Residue, then its C-alpha position, 0 to 999 in steps of 0.5 A: m441419859k444421853k441418846i445415841p445418835l441414830l446414824i452411829l447406831a446404824a453404823g454399828i449394826i452394819a459393822g457387826c453384821k459383816e461376814k466372817p472371812k472364809e477359810k482358804t481351800h487346800f487345792e494341793d489335796s487334788n494332786v495326791l494320787a491314791v495307790k495300793v501297796l503290798a509287802v514283797s514276799s520272800l521264798d525259796l523257789s523250787g529248782n525243778i523244771n515243769a514241762t509237758g509233751l507227748v509220748s513217743t518211742e525211741h525209734e520210729a521208721k517208715y517201711s517201704f519197698k525198694i522197687g515199685g509194684v502192686i501191693s499183694r498183701i499187707l499182713v498187719e493192721e494199725g496198732q498191731s504189734f509184731k516181732k523182729g523178722q516178721l513178714l509185714a507186706v508183699l508186692n505182687a511177684t508176677e513182674i518180679a519173677a519175670g524180671l528174674g527169669q529174664s536175667t537168668l536167661s541172659v546169663e545162660k546165653a552169655q555163658r554159651d557165647y563165652d564158651r563158644a568164644v573160648n573154643l574159637y580162640r583156641d582154634s585161632v578163629y577169634t581174636k583175644e579182643q573178641l574173647q574178652n568182649t564175650k567175657t565182659m558180656l557174661d560178667i554184665a549179665k551176671k551182675g544184672r541178675e544179682s541186681v534183680s535178685f537183690n530187688e526181689q528180696y526187697s519186694k517183701i517188708y520184714a520187721a527190723a525190730d520188735g514194735f507196732v504199726a502206728k499207721r498204714m500208708a497204703s492198701e492192698g492192690e495199690v500201685v506204689g513207687a520205689g521208696y513210697p512209705v507203706l507202714v509207719i512203725n514204732e520200735a518197742k520191745q514190750n514196754e521198753g523204748y518209750l519216750l516223752r518228748i517235751g519242749l523247754t525254754d533256752r534257759e531251762w534247756a541249758s540247766v538240764s543234762v543227759g542222765q538227769k532224773a525226772t518224774v512223769t505223769l501221763d493223762g492215761y494213767p493219772d494215778r501212776q508216777i513214772d520214773a524217767y531220765v533225760l535221754r537226749k537234748s536236741q541241739t537245735s530248736d523248733a518254732a518255739s522251744f528246744q526239744v528234750e527226750l525223757k526215757l520212761k521207766l515203765n513197769n506193767i503199763r504200755p502207753a499209746v504213742g501221742m498220749f499227753g504227759k507232764a514231766q518234772i525234772a529235778a534241776g538242782r537246789a531251791q533258789h531264794v527269790i523275791s516275788i511280786p504281783y504282775d501289776a507292780l511291774v512297769e517298763v518291762d524289757g526282757n529280763t529287766g523291769y522297774a517297780f515303785i516302792l514306798k519311800g516314807a509316808r507320801k513318796v515313792s522311789k522307782v527301782p530297777v529289778e531283774i526278773l528270774s521267771f513268771d508263774n501264773k500272776t506272780v513275778y519272781l525277781k533275782d535282784g532289785l528288791k529287799a524283803t522289807d520293801q513295799v511295792v505299789i500295785s495300783n496306778s503305777a503307770y501314773l506315778s513318778e518319783e515326784s508324785i505325792i501319794k496316799v496309801i489306801q486299802 
């Protein structure tokens, strides 16, 4: 039997002990972006407009004296109701009576001067010009008395309509100037004339019209649903919204001015829309934006969408997506249409 040379045997053992080649690592897996997707929702969005506001009355006014003086009496308190024609406040009459007496004396003197001038004119002592001058002085004195008499009438404040006192701006014994507000009042006959003033966006304002029906719930009467309708639409906006006034149809309740209320205006038929979460939107600009939708198993497509409105954490779209689309709701900021994705739960 032939012996195998030791050198050849050693070479064979070394050759057999060589390591097997390592498998190649797939580095491309590190470029895959994990995302979550969600099927879009299709629904009929109510055409109603929801808004909040404060209760007021149809007419508000600030009552004041036409002339200045010392307030003698204020006959009503805050929150107190009054009737049309009721006396509400009075100025001290001393100065007013003195002025009225002075003007009466001036008229009497001017009348005597004129009567004397007439007699002297007949005797050819006074000229016609002198007679006319005394007649003018008499007329001026009479007009002065009329002015004082007119002001005397407005030294008292009478209610121009039924209502209640919202606020007292002055107190008895206080000196007030002409036109200074003494009482802030709200006109309301029984439970009529109450309004809910609400603020709407420009789009909501444009979609409502005068006479449109609404329902109102007041915080003071949470179990009562009050019928209402659009009474007026302001043609200018305040700092944040457009004002709309709803006329309340009250039965046996009388709310307080300033009470908080919620209104729902029936603005038309329901609208069919697509809804997606806020997280699905990217690059929003006004009413337009973009969203990534699933395209195949590992790719996405960036599509423009038209936004109709927002509600809590949901975006309602007017156009851009179909009911069968699936939108990306995570890691959207890192995506592009060249990205390779992996859908995770």
